[in-house]
C-alpha positions in Angstrom: 85.9 94.2 141.2 88.0 96.0 144.3 85.7 96.9 147.6 85.4 100.9 147.6 87.5 102.4 151.0 83.9 103.3 152.3 81.1 101.9 152.6 77.4 102.5 153.6 76.5 100.2 156.0 73.2 99.7 158.6 75.4 100.8 161.6 77.7 103.6 159.7 80.1 104.4 157.3 82.2 101.6 157.3 86.4 100.6 156.5 86.6 97.6 156.0 90.5 97.8 155.9 91.1 100.0 158.5 88.3 98.0 160.5 86.3 101.4 161.9 83.4 102.9 161.5 82.9 106.9 161.1 79.6 108.6 162.2 78.2 104.5 163.7 74.8 104.6 164.4 74.9 101.5 166.0 77.4 100.4 168.5 80.7 99.6 167.5 84.4 98.6 168.4 86.0 101.4 167.0 84.2 105.0 165.6 85.4 108.0 164.3 83.4 111.1 165.7 82.9 114.2 163.0 81.2 116.2 166.1 79.5 116.0 169.1 76.0 116.2 168.1 73.8 113.6 168.5 72.4 112.5 165.1 76.7 111.6 164.7 77.9 110.7 168.2 76.3 108.1 169.4 76.9 106.3 173.8 77.8 102.7 173.2 81.1 102.0 170.9 84.1 100.3 172.5 86.4 102.7 171.4 86.0 106.8 170.2 88.2 108.7 167.7 87.3 112.7 167.7 89.4 116.5 167.7 90.8 117.3 171.3 88.3 120.2 171.5 85.1 117.5 171.0 86.8 115.9 174.5 84.8 117.8 177.3 81.6 118.3 175.5 81.3 114.2 174.4 82.4 113.0 178.1 79.5 116.0 178.9 77.2 113.8 176.5 78.1 110.2 176.6 79.6 109.9 180.2 83.4 107.7 180.5 83.4 106.8 177.5 87.4 105.2 175.5 88.2 108.2 173.9 91.1 109.0 171.9 91.7 113.2 170.6 93.9 114.8 168.0 94.9 117.9 166.7 93.8 118.6 162.8 95.6 117.3 160.6 97.6 114.9 163.1 97.5 111.3 161.8 96.1 108.6 163.0 96.9 104.8 161.3 94.5 102.0 161.5 95.8 98.6 159.8 97.7 100.8 157.3 95.0 103.1 157.0 95.5 106.8 157.5 93.0 108.9 159.2 93.4 112.4 159.1 91.1 115.7 160.8 90.6 118.7 159.0 88.0 121.9 160.4 84.4 121.5 159.1 83.8 124.9 160.5 80.4 123.5 161.5 80.6 124.0 165.4 83.6 123.7 167.9 85.8 120.8 167.1 84.0 119.7 164.1 86.2 117.9 161.7 86.2 116.4 158.1 87.0 112.6 158.0 90.1 112.1 155.4 90.9 108.5 155.1 94.1 107.6 152.7 95.1 104.2 152.1 97.1 102.6 148.9 96.7 106.6 146.8 92.4 106.5 147.1 91.4 109.4 148.7 87.9 109.5 150.4 86.5 112.4 152.6 84.0 112.2 155.1 82.6 116.0 155.7 80.4 114.9 158.4 78.0 118.7 158.7 80.2 121.4 157.7 79.8 125.3 156.4 82.0 127.4 154.6 81.7 130.7 155.7 84.2 131.4 159.2 81.7 132.1 161.9 85.5 133.4 164.2 84.3 130.4 166.7 84.9 127.4 164.7 87.9 126.3 163.0 87.2 127.4 159.5 86.1 125.0 156.7 89.4 123.6 154.8 88.2 121.4 151.7 90.1 118.8 150.6 91.1 117.3 147.9 90.4 113.5 147.8 89.1 110.8 145.0 85.4 110.2 146.5 83.4 113.4 148.8 81.0 111.7 151.3 78.8 115.1 152.4 75.7 116.3 153.5 73.4 118.9 151.8 70.8 120.3 154.3 70.1 122.9 152.5 70.7 121.9 149.1 67.8 124.8 148.0 68.9 127.9 146.4 66.6 129.8 148.3 69.2 129.2 151.4 71.5 132.1 151.1 73.0 132.9 154.2 73.6 136.7 154.8 76.8 138.0 156.1 77.6 136.9 159.8 78.0 140.7 161.1 74.6 141.9 159.4 73.2 138.8 161.1 74.5 139.8 164.0 73.5 143.8 164.1 69.5 142.8 163.7 70.0 140.7 167.3 72.2 143.3 168.7 69.7 146.1 167.8 66.8 143.9 168.5 68.0 143.5 171.8 68.6 147.1 172.7 65.4 147.8 171.4 63.8 145.7 173.7 65.5 147.0 176.9 64.5 150.4 175.9 60.2 148.9 175.8 61.0 147.2 178.8 60.7 143.2 177.6 62.9 140.7 178.6 65.1 139.1 175.7 65.1 135.4 174.7 67.2 134.1 171.8 66.9 130.3 170.9 69.7 128.5 169.5 70.9 125.0 169.6 72.9 124.3 172.4 76.3 123.0 170.9 77.4 125.9 167.9 74.8 128.0 167.3 74.8 128.9 171.3 78.4 129.7 171.3 78.1 131.5 168.1 75.5 133.7 169.0 77.4 134.5 172.7 80.4 135.7 171.3 78.8 138.2 169.0 76.6 139.8 171.1 76.9 143.5 172.1 78.3 143.1 176.0 78.3 146.7 176.7 73.9 146.2 176.5 74.1 143.8 179.8 74.8 140.3 180.8 74.0 137.2 179.4 71.7 134.3 180.9 71.7 131.1 180.5 69.5 128.0 179.9 71.1 125.0 182.2 71.8 122.8 179.1 73.4 125.8 177.4 76.0 126.5 180.3 76.7 122.7 180.6 77.8 122.8 177.3 79.8 126.1 177.6 81.4 124.7 180.9 82.3 121.6 178.7 83.9 123.8 176.5 86.0 126.1 179.3 87.2 123.0 180.3 88.4 122.2 176.7 90.6 125.0 177.1 87.9 127.5 175.0 87.5 131.1 175.8 84.0 132.1 176.3 82.1 135.4 176.6 80.9 135.5 180.5 77.8 134.1 181.2 75.8 133.3 184.3 73.3 130.3 184.5 70.1 130.6 185.6 68.3 128.8 188.7 65.4 128.9 190.9 67.7 131.2 193.0 68.0 134.3 189.8 66.3 136.9 190.5 63.6 137.7 187.3 64.0 141.2 187.9 67.9 141.0 187.1 67.7 138.3 184.9 65.1 140.0 182.4 67.6 143.3 182.2 70.0 141.0 180.3 69.7 138.7 177.3 69.1 135.1 177.5 70.1 131.9 175.8 68.1 128.7 175.2 67.6 125.5 173.6 65.1 125.0 171.5 63.8 122.2 173.9 62.9 125.8 175.8 60.3 127.2 173.8 56.6 127.7 175.1 57.5 126.2 178.5 57.1 127.5 182.2 60.7 128.0 182.8 60.5 130.5 179.7 56.9 131.9 180.2 58.0 133.1 183.8 60.1 135.7 182.1 57.4 137.1 180.7 56.7 139.9 178.9 59.5 139.7 176.7 60.5 139.2 172.8 61.2 135.8 171.8 63.6 135.2 168.9 64.9 131.7 167.4 67.9 131.1 164.9 67.9 128.7 162.1 68.3 128.4 158.8 65.1 127.2 158.5 63.6 130.6 159.0 64.5 131.4 155.2 60.9 129.7 154.7 58.2 132.2 154.8 56.3 131.5 158.0 58.7 129.5 159.7 59.0 132.0 162.6 55.6 132.5 163.1 54.6 129.1 163.5 57.2 128.9 166.4 55.5 131.2 167.7 58.4 133.8 167.4 58.9 137.3 167.0 61.8 137.7 165.3 63.5 134.5 163.4 67.2 134.6 163.0 68.3 133.5 159.4 71.0 131.8 160.8 72.5 128.2 160.0 75.5 126.2 161.3 75.5 124.4 157.7 76.4 125.5 154.7 74.0 127.3 152.2 73.8 126.4 148.4 76.5 127.9 147.9 78.2 126.9 150.1 77.8 123.6 149.1 78.4 123.7 145.7 81.6 125.5 146.2 82.7 122.7 148.7 82.3 120.0 146.5 84.0 121.2 144.0 86.8 122.5 145.6 87.0 119.1 146.5 88.2 118.0 143.1 86.2 114.6 143.4 85.4 112.0 141.4 82.5 110.6 142.8 80.6 113.4 145.7 78.5 110.9 147.9 75.0 113.5 150.0 74.1 111.5 152.7 71.1 114.2 154.4 69.2 117.2 153.8 67.6 117.4 150.0 69.4 114.3 149.1 67.3 113.8 145.7 67.3 117.2 144.6 70.6 117.7 144.7 72.3 114.8 143.6 69.7 115.9 140.4 71.3 118.9 140.5 75.1 117.8 141.0 74.8 115.5 138.3 72.9 118.1 135.5 75.9 120.8 135.4 78.7 117.7 135.7 80.0 116.0 139.2 78.9 112.5 139.3 76.3 112.6 142.6 75.0 110.0 144.4 72.4 110.1 147.4 72.9 107.2 149.9 70.6 106.5 153.0 71.6 107.4 156.8 70.7 108.4 159.9 71.9 111.7 159.5 70.4 115.2 160.0 68.8 114.4 163.5 70.7 117.0 165.1 67.8 119.9 164.2 65.0 118.4 163.9 64.0 121.2 166.7 63.6 123.5 163.7 63.0 121.3 161.1 60.0 121.3 158.8 57.9 118.7 157.2 57.3 118.6 153.6 53.9 119.9 153.5 55.3 122.6 155.0 57.9 123.3 152.7 55.6 122.9 149.5 53.3 126.0 151.4 56.8 127.6 152.1 57.7 127.2 148.6 54.5 127.6 146.3 55.4 131.1 145.1 58.6 131.4 145.7 59.5 132.5 141.8 61.1 129.5 139.6 64.6 130.3 139.9 64.1 129.9 144.3 63.2 126.3 144.0 64.9 122.7 143.7 63.7 120.8 141.5 62.0 118.4 143.9 59.6 121.2 145.1 58.3 121.8 142.0 57.8 118.0 141.3 56.9 117.6 144.4 59.3 114.7 144.9 61.4 115.5 148.4 61.1 116.1 151.6 62.5 118.8 153.9 65.1 117.0 156.8 
């Protein structure tokens, strides 16, 4: 039996013919990277290949690595294997990896979302025989509202805080969500002040030629009374720290797909929870997989057991595989116990089979 073009190994997704790995989590000679989040882009590889808009963020996060960058649809050949990168819509510079050899095509999605956020290059379905997909939010309860509605709520909340002399702190992951928030704020309301981790990422993206709305880094010299007049953009790691408490009194908003489950906002001590994710929702996952026309789909992280079962029930050839992906939103993730508590009272139509039978943990 012929060896498949891509294999799942203890180091990552491997192409034996091309002698390269995709998003490997252990050091390898040749790594192709879908995007710069920490659970997909590890330090220690000899050579890296990624999209050119990931370049400066990868240098910022990993140091002086040996990095080759390419544009979308720009082919690279490794031992006869054709590699092209295609927009994933997840974060700036994110890519699906298309691998072709002797008329066989595999696509590795990395992380993706199907809605256009106006910041990342929009997701493009790529026809293939085999599709390796995430399913972070692979349960029907996860259904995202239009982005315009979300940011109408965000900006109204900010304006209301200003009227009540409350500082506004909004929390989102430093690569992806932070830039999406930034680009959709009503800049007429005030300045945007940033935590250092987010500003470092913004600066890396600006060095890469990405245009972002103006921001001001919060430093020891920042005047608290001035900062409180704007909006403060912070990473999840800042929640509950002395850094954040110094801006009291404030209203604190948390942006995450996990906010779709009741109680997530309360557990994070947030005043507002905004349901916002850089991953595809249930309908986005199903439509993206269907659009590939694939013969087989492999599910790498998220609600893998239940989503695999569902896809097989509706006619796909789906398989669950084990990888180390999925840690990038771990600060906002929920436990299996929390998931059961959250979904216990949901209508049956909003529960995945895994929630009903208690076999699947949230990632």
